[in-house]
N, CA, C and O atoms as CSV, one atom per row, in Angstrom:
chain,resi,resn,atom,element,x,y,z
A,1,MET,N,N,-63.693,37.515,-82.197
A,1,MET,CA,C,-62.469,37.776,-81.558
A,1,MET,C,C,-61.589,36.498,-81.957
A,1,MET,O,O,-62.095,35.397,-82.171
A,2,THR,N,N,-60.140,36.780,-82.038
A,2,THR,CA,C,-59.246,35.758,-82.443
A,2,THR,C,C,-58.769,35.035,-81.381
A,2,THR,O,O,-58.521,35.507,-80.271
A,3,SER,N,N,-58.612,33.625,-81.794
A,3,SER,CA,C,-58.565,32.672,-80.500
A,3,SER,C,C,-56.753,32.775,-80.437
A,3,SER,O,O,-56.051,33.323,-81.288
A,4,LEU,N,N,-56.274,32.079,-79.175
A,4,LEU,CA,C,-54.767,32.031,-79.206
A,4,LEU,C,C,-54.401,31.112,-80.241
A,4,LEU,O,O,-53.489,31.410,-81.012
A,5,GLN,N,N,-55.013,30.028,-80.342
A,5,GLN,CA,C,-54.485,29.228,-81.503
A,5,GLN,C,C,-54.376,30.046,-83.059
A,5,GLN,O,O,-53.470,29.992,-83.891
A,6,GLU,N,N,-55.459,30.685,-83.079
A,6,GLU,CA,C,-55.185,31.249,-84.380
A,6,GLU,C,C,-54.101,32.355,-84.619
A,6,GLU,O,O,-53.527,32.571,-85.687
A,7,LEU,N,N,-53.913,33.063,-83.349
A,7,LEU,CA,C,-52.922,34.082,-83.456
A,7,LEU,C,C,-51.344,33.214,-83.481
A,7,LEU,O,O,-50.430,33.614,-84.202
A,8,LEU,N,N,-51.223,32.149,-82.701
A,8,LEU,CA,C,-49.872,31.436,-82.753
A,8,LEU,C,C,-49.709,30.757,-84.274
A,8,LEU,O,O,-48.609,30.655,-84.817
A,9,ALA,N,N,-50.940,30.313,-84.877
A,9,ALA,CA,C,-50.711,29.956,-86.371
A,9,ALA,C,C,-50.388,31.086,-87.354
A,9,ALA,O,O,-49.752,30.923,-88.395
A,10,GLN,N,N,-50.801,32.044,-86.995
A,10,GLN,CA,C,-50.209,33.390,-87.907
A,10,GLN,C,C,-48.686,33.742,-87.257
A,10,GLN,O,O,-47.804,34.111,-88.032
A,11,LYS,N,N,-48.475,33.646,-86.165
A,11,LYS,CA,C,-47.156,34.032,-85.842
A,11,LYS,C,C,-46.110,33.150,-86.544
A,11,LYS,O,O,-45.086,33.600,-87.060
A,12,GLU,N,N,-46.477,31.787,-86.515
A,12,GLU,CA,C,-45.673,30.777,-87.003
A,12,GLU,C,C,-45.359,30.854,-88.475
A,12,GLU,O,O,-44.299,30.491,-88.985
A,13,ALA,N,N,-46.481,31.407,-89.149
A,13,ALA,CA,C,-46.537,31.618,-90.791
A,13,ALA,C,C,-45.926,32.817,-90.849
A,13,ALA,O,O,-45.209,32.967,-91.839
A,14,LEU,N,N,-46.005,33.946,-89.899
A,14,LEU,CA,C,-44.953,35.044,-90.343
A,14,LEU,C,C,-43.408,34.690,-90.074
A,14,LEU,O,O,-42.562,35.160,-90.836
A,15,GLU,N,N,-43.081,33.980,-89.148
A,15,GLU,CA,C,-41.828,33.536,-88.867
A,15,GLU,C,C,-41.120,32.846,-90.120
A,15,GLU,O,O,-39.944,32.976,-90.458
A,16,GLN,N,N,-42.081,32.108,-90.707
A,16,GLN,CA,C,-41.384,31.104,-91.819
A,16,GLN,C,C,-41.379,32.192,-92.957
A,16,GLN,O,O,-40.426,32.088,-93.729
A,17,GLN,N,N,-42.267,33.221,-93.208
A,17,GLN,CA,C,-42.063,34.137,-94.213
A,17,GLN,C,C,-40.815,34.796,-93.908
A,17,GLN,O,O,-40.009,34.988,-94.818
A,18,ILE,N,N,-40.563,35.173,-92.698
A,18,ILE,CA,C,-39.322,36.051,-92.357
A,18,ILE,C,C,-38.130,35.408,-93.132
A,18,ILE,O,O,-37.511,35.799,-94.122
A,19,ALA,N,N,-37.990,34.075,-92.207
A,19,ALA,CA,C,-36.984,33.082,-92.433
A,19,ALA,C,C,-36.803,33.182,-94.110
A,19,ALA,O,O,-35.679,33.483,-94.513
A,20,GLN,N,N,-37.596,33.001,-94.847
A,20,GLN,CA,C,-37.440,32.681,-96.202
A,20,GLN,C,C,-36.915,33.980,-96.964
A,20,GLN,O,O,-36.168,33.870,-97.936
A,21,ILE,N,N,-37.353,35.257,-96.462
A,21,ILE,CA,C,-37.295,36.357,-97.051
A,21,ILE,C,C,-35.529,36.662,-96.449
A,21,ILE,O,O,-34.643,37.139,-97.158
A,22,LYS,N,N,-35.428,36.397,-95.534
A,22,LYS,CA,C,-33.989,36.752,-94.834
A,22,LYS,C,C,-32.940,35.812,-95.740
A,22,LYS,O,O,-31.841,36.179,-96.155
A,23,LYS,N,N,-33.428,34.793,-95.895
A,23,LYS,CA,C,-32.357,33.933,-96.553
A,23,LYS,C,C,-32.404,34.117,-98.039
A,23,LYS,O,O,-31.482,33.637,-98.698
A,24,ALA,N,N,-33.511,34.849,-98.726
A,24,ALA,CA,C,-33.246,35.422,-99.990
A,24,ALA,C,C,-32.460,36.633,-99.925
A,24,ALA,O,O,-31.593,36.862,-100.768
A,25,GLU,N,N,-32.653,37.232,-99.200
A,25,GLU,CA,C,-32.011,38.736,-99.284
A,25,GLU,C,C,-30.415,38.451,-98.717
A,25,GLU,O,O,-29.562,39.311,-98.933
A,26,ARG,N,N,-30.098,37.317,-98.053
A,26,ARG,CA,C,-28.748,37.440,-97.439
A,26,ARG,C,C,-27.875,37.529,-98.436
A,26,ARG,O,O,-27.078,38.437,-98.200
A,27,ALA,N,N,-27.648,36.941,-99.544
A,27,ALA,CA,C,-26.617,36.811,-100.550
A,27,ALA,C,C,-26.439,38.213,-101.005
A,27,ALA,O,O,-25.340,38.528,-101.463
A,28,ASP,N,N,-27.483,39.178,-100.927
A,28,ASP,CA,C,-27.305,40.665,-101.589
A,28,ASP,C,C,-26.826,41.298,-100.499
A,28,ASP,O,O,-26.162,42.287,-100.809
A,29,ALA,N,N,-26.923,41.076,-99.178
A,29,ALA,CA,C,-26.436,41.998,-98.059
A,29,ALA,C,C,-25.092,41.707,-98.008
A,29,ALA,O,O,-24.284,42.636,-98.020
A,30,LEU,N,N,-24.647,40.312,-97.941
A,30,LEU,CA,C,-23.216,40.026,-98.089
A,30,LEU,C,C,-22.413,40.523,-99.239
A,30,LEU,O,O,-21.222,40.796,-99.087
A,31,GLN,N,N,-22.972,40.642,-100.298
A,31,GLN,CA,C,-22.380,41.026,-101.678
A,31,GLN,C,C,-22.065,42.783,-101.243
A,31,GLN,O,O,-20.945,43.274,-101.387
A,32,ASN,N,N,-23.262,43.578,-100.700
A,32,ASN,CA,C,-23.142,44.704,-100.595
A,32,ASN,C,C,-22.228,45.058,-99.487
A,32,ASN,O,O,-21.593,46.100,-99.649
A,33,ALA,N,N,-22.042,44.416,-98.428
A,33,ALA,CA,C,-20.982,44.434,-97.340
A,33,ALA,C,C,-19.613,44.309,-97.703
A,33,ALA,O,O,-18.680,44.995,-97.286
A,34,ARG,N,N,-19.575,43.338,-98.545
A,34,ARG,CA,C,-18.292,43.038,-99.174
A,34,ARG,C,C,-17.667,44.375,-99.954
A,34,ARG,O,O,-16.629,45.007,-99.758
A,35,SER,N,N,-18.600,44.513,-100.792
A,35,SER,CA,C,-18.344,45.621,-101.490
A,35,SER,C,C,-17.871,47.167,-100.959
A,35,SER,O,O,-17.050,47.866,-101.554
A,36,LEU,N,N,-18.450,47.475,-99.927
A,36,LEU,CA,C,-18.227,48.664,-99.038
A,36,LEU,C,C,-16.852,48.416,-98.461
A,36,LEU,O,O,-15.911,49.197,-98.595
A,37,ILE,N,N,-16.801,47.095,-97.708
A,37,ILE,CA,C,-15.420,46.930,-97.124
A,37,ILE,C,C,-14.166,47.095,-98.087
A,37,ILE,O,O,-13.070,47.543,-97.751
A,38,GLY,N,N,-14.592,46.576,-99.544
A,38,GLY,CA,C,-13.429,46.970,-100.145
A,38,GLY,C,C,-13.226,47.989,-100.756
A,38,GLY,O,O,-12.125,48.236,-101.247
A,39,THR,N,N,-14.401,48.898,-100.857
A,39,THR,CA,C,-14.051,50.577,-101.114
A,39,THR,C,C,-13.630,51.336,-100.395
A,39,THR,O,O,-13.042,52.369,-100.715
A,40,PHE,N,N,-13.865,50.942,-99.271
A,40,PHE,CA,C,-13.488,51.901,-98.019
A,40,PHE,C,C,-12.030,51.274,-97.370
A,40,PHE,O,O,-11.511,51.936,-96.471
A,41,ASP,N,N,-11.413,50.105,-97.777
A,41,ASP,CA,C,-10.726,49.508,-97.175
A,41,ASP,C,C,-10.839,49.473,-95.403
A,41,ASP,O,O,-10.044,49.891,-94.561
A,42,LEU,N,N,-12.115,48.822,-95.259
A,42,LEU,CA,C,-12.547,48.861,-93.758
A,42,LEU,C,C,-11.665,47.584,-93.047
A,42,LEU,O,O,-11.355,46.589,-93.701
A,43,THR,N,N,-11.375,47.728,-91.871
A,43,THR,CA,C,-10.588,46.620,-91.162
A,43,THR,C,C,-11.741,46.151,-90.062
A,43,THR,O,O,-12.736,46.770,-89.687
A,44,VAL,N,N,-11.299,44.956,-89.713
A,44,VAL,CA,C,-12.356,44.335,-88.701
A,44,VAL,C,C,-12.471,45.060,-87.533
A,44,VAL,O,O,-13.541,45.064,-86.926
A,45,ASP,N,N,-11.247,45.844,-87.030
A,45,ASP,CA,C,-11.246,46.546,-85.824
A,45,ASP,C,C,-12.545,47.585,-85.989
A,45,ASP,O,O,-13.433,47.813,-85.169
A,46,GLU,N,N,-12.350,48.150,-87.359
A,46,GLU,CA,C,-13.151,49.464,-87.661
A,46,GLU,C,C,-14.696,48.891,-87.757
A,46,GLU,O,O,-15.626,49.645,-87.472
A,47,LEU,N,N,-14.908,47.689,-88.121
A,47,LEU,CA,C,-16.302,47.311,-88.363
A,47,LEU,C,C,-16.670,46.982,-86.992
A,47,LEU,O,O,-17.601,47.658,-86.555
A,48,PHE,N,N,-16.110,46.002,-86.099
A,48,PHE,CA,C,-16.760,45.500,-84.796
A,48,PHE,C,C,-15.999,46.052,-83.837
A,48,PHE,O,O,-16.018,45.431,-82.775
A,49,GLY,N,N,-15.234,47.170,-83.875
A,49,GLY,CA,C,-14.559,47.512,-82.403
A,49,GLY,C,C,-13.401,46.736,-82.125
A,49,GLY,O,O,-13.330,45.588,-82.564
A,50,LYS,N,N,-12.489,47.229,-81.448
A,50,LYS,CA,C,-11.289,46.435,-80.993
A,50,LYS,C,C,-11.539,45.331,-80.211
A,50,LYS,O,O,-12.169,45.398,-79.156
A,51,GLN,N,N,-11.106,44.376,-80.645
A,51,GLN,CA,C,-11.400,42.796,-80.182
A,51,GLN,C,C,-10.229,42.769,-79.003
A,51,GLN,O,O,-9.090,43.236,-79.026
A,52,LYS,N,N,-10.898,42.088,-78.026
A,52,LYS,CA,C,-9.783,41.816,-76.648
A,52,LYS,C,C,-8.946,40.658,-77.045
A,52,LYS,O,O,-9.393,39.612,-77.515
A,53,SER,N,N,-7.801,40.903,-76.839
A,53,SER,CA,C,-6.877,39.533,-77.158
A,53,SER,C,C,-7.176,38.523,-75.988
A,53,SER,O,O,-7.368,38.887,-74.828
A,54,ILE,N,N,-7.193,37.372,-76.364
A,54,ILE,CA,C,-7.246,36.213,-75.206
A,54,ILE,C,C,-6.073,36.235,-74.644
A,54,ILE,O,O,-5.032,36.494,-75.247
A,55,GLY,N,N,-6.147,36.012,-73.662
A,55,GLY,CA,C,-4.728,36.061,-72.469
A,55,GLY,C,C,-3.843,34.647,-73.284
A,55,GLY,O,O,-4.299,33.590,-73.720
A,56,LYS,N,N,-2.599,35.110,-73.253
A,56,LYS,CA,C,-1.701,33.946,-73.333
A,56,LYS,C,C,-1.445,33.206,-71.939
A,56,LYS,O,O,-1.603,33.756,-70.849
A,57,ALA,N,N,-1.043,31.931,-72.114
A,57,ALA,CA,C,-1.040,31.422,-70.907
A,57,ALA,C,C,0.411,31.689,-70.219
A,57,ALA,O,O,1.388,31.785,-70.961
A,58,VAL,N,N,0.545,31.797,-68.984
A,58,VAL,CA,C,1.756,31.959,-68.007
A,58,VAL,C,C,2.476,30.995,-67.728
A,58,VAL,O,O,2.002,29.942,-67.302
A,59,ALA,N,N,3.656,31.175,-67.906
A,59,ALA,CA,C,4.497,30.091,-67.557
A,59,ALA,C,C,4.596,30.086,-65.965
A,59,ALA,O,O,4.464,30.993,-65.144
A,60,VAL,N,N,4.880,28.722,-65.837
A,60,VAL,CA,C,4.697,28.452,-64.144
A,60,VAL,C,C,6.165,28.706,-63.659
A,60,VAL,O,O,7.201,28.467,-64.280
A,61,LYS,N,N,6.011,29.277,-62.338
A,61,LYS,CA,C,7.138,29.863,-61.585
A,61,LYS,C,C,7.568,29.071,-60.455
A,61,LYS,O,O,8.739,28.934,-60.099
A,62,TYR,N,N,6.178,28.372,-59.716
A,62,TYR,CA,C,6.576,27.601,-58.768
A,62,TYR,C,C,5.852,26.208,-58.702
A,62,TYR,O,O,4.801,25.875,-59.250
A,63,ARG,N,N,6.732,25.444,-57.845
A,63,ARG,CA,C,5.940,24.108,-57.947
A,63,ARG,C,C,5.807,23.497,-56.691
A,63,ARG,O,O,6.851,23.588,-56.045
A,64,ASN,N,N,4.784,22.832,-56.035
A,64,ASN,CA,C,4.764,22.104,-54.864
A,64,ASN,C,C,5.342,20.689,-55.034
A,64,ASN,O,O,4.564,19.778,-55.317
A,65,PRO,N,N,6.365,20.499,-54.916
A,65,PRO,CA,C,7.148,19.058,-54.852
A,65,PRO,C,C,6.222,18.058,-54.347
A,65,PRO,O,O,6.148,16.991,-54.957
A,66,GLU,N,N,5.457,18.270,-53.246
A,66,GLU,CA,C,4.807,17.120,-52.452
A,66,GLU,C,C,3.604,16.753,-53.382
A,66,GLU,O,O,3.371,15.568,-53.621
A,67,THR,N,N,2.700,17.933,-54.003
A,67,THR,CA,C,1.499,17.431,-54.654
A,67,THR,C,C,1.485,17.972,-56.025
A,67,THR,O,O,0.336,17.990,-56.464
A,68,GLY,N,N,2.305,18.389,-56.796
A,68,GLY,CA,C,2.464,18.802,-58.008
A,68,GLY,C,C,1.840,20.108,-58.392
A,68,GLY,O,O,1.788,20.412,-59.584
A,69,GLU,N,N,1.339,20.946,-57.419
A,69,GLU,CA,C,0.532,21.926,-57.803
A,69,GLU,C,C,1.416,23.159,-58.144
A,69,GLU,O,O,2.494,23.329,-57.576
A,70,THR,N,N,0.968,23.960,-59.023
A,70,THR,CA,C,1.787,25.125,-59.559
A,70,THR,C,C,1.099,26.359,-59.220
A,70,THR,O,O,-0.059,26.506,-58.827
A,71,TRP,N,N,2.247,27.451,-59.495
A,71,TRP,CA,C,1.452,28.735,-59.074
A,71,TRP,C,C,2.505,29.649,-60.381
A,71,TRP,O,O,3.716,29.473,-60.514
A,72,THR,N,N,1.752,30.494,-61.120
A,72,THR,CA,C,2.608,31.467,-61.916
A,72,THR,C,C,3.316,32.626,-61.421
A,72,THR,O,O,4.082,33.304,-62.106
A,73,GLY,N,N,2.983,32.865,-59.990
A,73,GLY,CA,C,3.125,34.060,-59.425
A,73,GLY,C,C,2.204,35.254,-59.414
A,73,GLY,O,O,2.429,36.197,-58.655
A,74,ARG,N,N,1.085,35.239,-60.303
A,74,ARG,CA,C,0.291,36.126,-60.261
A,74,ARG,C,C,-0.846,35.650,-59.285
A,74,ARG,O,O,-1.099,34.481,-58.993
A,75,GLY,N,N,-1.498,36.814,-58.825
A,75,GLY,CA,C,-2.766,36.618,-57.922
A,75,GLY,C,C,-2.047,36.237,-56.696
A,75,GLY,O,O,-0.861,36.306,-56.372
A,76,ARG,N,N,-3.307,35.735,-56.000
A,76,ARG,CA,C,-2.934,35.500,-54.529
A,76,ARG,C,C,-2.148,34.035,-54.230
A,76,ARG,O,O,-2.474,32.968,-54.751
A,77,ALA,N,N,-1.285,34.182,-53.485
A,77,ALA,CA,C,-0.175,33.080,-53.353
A,77,ALA,C,C,-0.967,31.738,-52.788
A,77,ALA,O,O,-1.848,31.870,-51.939
A,78,PRO,N,N,-0.660,30.646,-53.228
A,78,PRO,CA,C,-1.512,29.573,-52.457
A,78,PRO,C,C,-0.976,29.517,-51.073
A,78,PRO,O,O,-0.021,30.173,-50.659
A,79,ARG,N,N,-1.812,28.519,-50.287
A,79,ARG,CA,C,-1.478,28.467,-48.972
A,79,ARG,C,C,-0.341,27.572,-48.666
A,79,ARG,O,O,0.157,27.455,-47.546
A,80,TRP,N,N,0.094,26.855,-49.890
A,80,TRP,CA,C,1.232,25.979,-49.632
A,80,TRP,C,C,2.629,26.709,-49.392
A,80,TRP,O,O,3.604,26.241,-48.803
A,81,LEU,N,N,2.496,28.018,-50.010
A,81,LEU,CA,C,3.535,28.529,-49.923
A,81,LEU,C,C,3.660,29.783,-48.468
A,81,LEU,O,O,4.636,30.485,-48.205
A,82,ASP,N,N,2.634,29.736,-47.901
A,82,ASP,CA,C,2.363,30.545,-46.771
A,82,ASP,C,C,3.609,30.464,-45.804
A,82,ASP,O,O,3.793,29.296,-45.459
A,83,GLY,N,N,4.502,31.329,-45.272
A,83,GLY,CA,C,5.406,31.370,-44.688
A,83,GLY,C,C,6.763,30.610,-44.871
A,83,GLY,O,O,7.557,30.349,-43.967
A,84,LYS,N,N,6.909,30.256,-46.387
A,84,LYS,CA,C,8.000,29.676,-46.642
A,84,LYS,C,C,8.751,30.585,-48.102
A,84,LYS,O,O,8.341,31.482,-48.838
A,85,ASN,N,N,9.798,29.931,-48.025
A,85,ASN,CA,C,10.798,30.854,-48.923
A,85,ASN,C,C,10.503,30.185,-50.313
A,85,ASN,O,O,10.729,29.011,-50.609
A,86,ARG,N,N,9.848,31.349,-51.260
A,86,ARG,CA,C,9.252,31.131,-52.837
A,86,ARG,C,C,10.606,30.457,-53.440
A,86,ARG,O,O,10.446,29.424,-54.090
A,87,GLU,N,N,11.660,30.859,-53.310
A,87,GLU,CA,C,12.834,30.363,-53.855
A,87,GLU,C,C,12.940,28.984,-53.994
A,87,GLU,O,O,13.092,28.419,-55.077
A,88,ASP,N,N,12.858,28.399,-52.841
A,88,ASP,CA,C,12.992,26.763,-52.659
A,88,ASP,C,C,11.696,26.170,-53.467
A,88,ASP,O,O,11.483,24.960,-53.391
A,89,PHE,N,N,10.865,26.970,-54.208
A,89,PHE,CA,C,9.960,26.144,-55.010
A,89,PHE,C,C,9.892,26.768,-56.389
A,89,PHE,O,O,8.942,26.652,-57.163
A,90,ALA,N,N,10.844,27.344,-56.574
A,90,ALA,CA,C,10.761,28.229,-58.102
A,90,ALA,C,C,11.327,26.662,-58.942
A,90,ALA,O,O,12.099,25.774,-58.583
A,91,VAL,N,N,10.487,26.886,-60.226
A,91,VAL,CA,C,10.734,25.884,-61.345
A,91,VAL,C,C,12.110,26.135,-61.918
A,91,VAL,O,O,12.531,25.439,-62.842
């Protein structure tokens, strides 16, 4: 029966072989992919699906003059605006 140490050594040897073969075949795979992309005029969205756009920073609309805290007007209003006229804090 094979011992755990022998199996782990075999696993390590196989992982090294896999890494070497991957490295050797990578250049061919990349060349083939570039060829297909050029032949069919594929776009990034077609290859990887529509990418979510990263949200842009929203401009500050309100500022608390006492603490300097700000709020964009999106989401739940901060407590420092509770019961107060928002226009008094408009930037």
